[in-house]
C-alpha positions in Angstrom: -4.1 1.0 81.0 -1.5 -1.4 82.4 -1.9 -5.2 82.6 -2.4 -4.9 86.3 -5.1 -2.2 85.9 -6.8 -4.4 83.4 -6.7 -7.5 85.6 -8.0 -5.5 88.6 -10.9 -4.0 86.7 -11.8 -7.4 85.1 -11.7 -9.2 88.4 -13.9 -6.5 90.0 -16.5 -6.9 87.2 -16.5 -10.6 87.4 -16.9 -10.5 91.2 -20.3 -8.8 90.8 -21.5 -12.2 89.6 -20.0 -14.3 92.4 -23.3 -15.4 94.0 -24.8 -16.6 90.8 -21.6 -18.3 89.5 -21.1 -20.0 92.9 -24.7 -21.3 92.7 -24.0 -22.7 89.2 -20.6 -24.2 90.2 -22.4 -26.1 93.0 -25.0 -27.5 90.5 -22.2 -28.5 88.1 -20.2 -30.2 90.9 -23.3 -32.1 92.1 -24.1 -33.2 88.5 -20.5 -34.3 88.0 -20.6 -36.4 91.2 -24.0 -37.9 90.3 -22.6 -38.9 86.8 -19.3 -40.2 88.3 -17.3 -37.6 86.3 -13.9 -36.9 87.7 -13.0 -33.8 85.6 -14.9 -30.6 84.9 -13.5 -28.5 82.1 -14.3 -24.8 82.1 -13.8 -23.5 78.5 -13.0 -19.9 77.8 -14.2 -18.7 74.4 -12.7 -15.3 73.3 -14.7 -13.8 70.4 -12.9 -13.6 67.1 -12.8 -9.8 67.1 -10.6 -9.9 70.3 -12.1 -6.7 71.6 -13.1 -8.2 74.9 -16.2 -10.3 74.6 -15.8 -13.8 76.0 -17.8 -16.7 77.5 -17.0 -19.4 80.0 -18.9 -22.7 79.7 -18.6 -25.9 81.8 -18.4 -29.4 80.3 -17.6 -32.8 81.7 -14.4 -34.5 80.4 -15.3 -37.6 78.4 -18.9 -36.7 78.0 -20.4 -35.1 74.9 -21.4 -31.5 75.3 -24.9 -32.5 74.2 -25.3 -34.8 77.2 -23.8 -32.2 79.6 -26.2 -29.6 78.2 -29.1 -32.0 78.9 -27.9 -32.4 82.5 -27.3 -28.7 83.2 -29.1 -26.6 80.7 -28.1 -22.9 80.8 -26.5 -23.4 84.2 -23.3 -24.6 82.5 -22.9 -21.0 81.0 -20.9 -19.3 83.8 -19.8 -16.0 82.1 -21.3 -14.1 79.2 -19.5 -10.9 78.3 -20.9 -9.4 75.2 -21.1 -5.9 73.5 -24.6 -4.7 73.0 -26.1 -1.5 71.7 -26.2 -0.4 75.4 -22.6 -1.3 76.1 -21.0 -4.4 77.8 -23.3 -6.9 79.4 -21.0 -6.7 82.4 -18.9 -3.6 83.0 -15.6 -5.0 81.9 -12.6 -2.9 80.9 -11.9 -2.3 77.2 -8.9 -4.2 75.7 -5.8 -2.0 75.8 -5.2 -0.8 72.2 -1.6 -2.2 72.1 -2.6 -5.7 73.1 -2.7 -8.6 70.6 -5.4 -11.2 70.8 -2.9 -13.5 72.5 -2.1 -10.9 75.2 -5.8 -10.4 75.8 -6.5 -14.1 76.0 -3.6 -14.6 78.4 -4.9 -11.8 80.7 -8.5 -13.2 80.6 -7.3 -16.7 81.4 -5.2 -15.5 84.3 -8.0 -13.4 85.8 -10.7 -16.0 85.3 -8.5 -18.7 86.8 -7.9 -16.7 89.9 -11.5 -15.6 90.2 -13.0 -19.1 89.7 -10.5 -20.7 92.1 -12.1 -18.8 94.9 -15.6 -20.0 93.9 -15.1 -23.7 93.3 -17.2 -25.6 95.9 -15.4 -27.7 98.5 -16.1 -31.4 99.0 -15.6 -32.4 95.3 -14.4 -35.9 96.3 -11.5 -35.9 93.8 -13.1 -33.9 91.0 -10.5 -32.0 89.1 -11.4 -28.6 87.6 -9.5 -27.2 84.7 -9.7 -24.0 82.7 -8.7 -24.0 79.0 -9.6 -22.9 75.6 -11.5 -25.5 73.5 -9.3 -24.9 70.5 -6.0 -25.6 72.4 -4.8 -22.0 72.2 -3.8 -22.3 75.8 -2.6 -25.2 77.9 -5.2 -26.5 80.3 -4.8 -25.0 83.8 -5.8 -27.0 86.8 -7.7 -24.9 89.3 -6.8 -25.5 92.9 -9.5 -27.2 95.0 -10.6 -25.3 98.2 -9.0 -28.2 100.2 -5.6 -27.6 98.6 -5.9 -23.8 99.1 -6.9 -24.0 102.7 
C-alpha cells in the first residue's frame, strides 16, 4: 500500500462519520463561543503500539480538560479508532508494514487535518482551530476556517 492509497482509504473511512462529527464540532464551537474561548485544540492520540488505533479529542486552549469535559461530555471525543475482537471500530486501513510510528503519525495528521477542515462550522467569530499531538510530537497545525477556504 502506498502513502496515497493509505490516505485515500483512511479519508474514506473517516468520511463515514461526517454527520456525527459535524454535529459534535458545532456543539464544541458553540460551547467555545459561550465560554469566550478563542482557540479549540483537537488532539490526536496515536496508540503506543502504532498499528493504527487513534483518537481525536477536543479541548479549549487555556482551560483544564476537566472543565472542558464538564462542558461537553463525550461530545468532545471526535474519533475513536480501536482494534476489537471483531476488527476495527471503523474500517480503517492497516498500517503499511514498512512504516515507522512517525510515518504513520504524519499520515494520520495529514488526513485528519484535511478531513476536519471540511467539517469545521462557519461563523466561529475568530475562533482558531488547531490539530496537534498533546505530547508535542508534531507541531500544531492551524486548520483553515470555512471563511478562509471559501
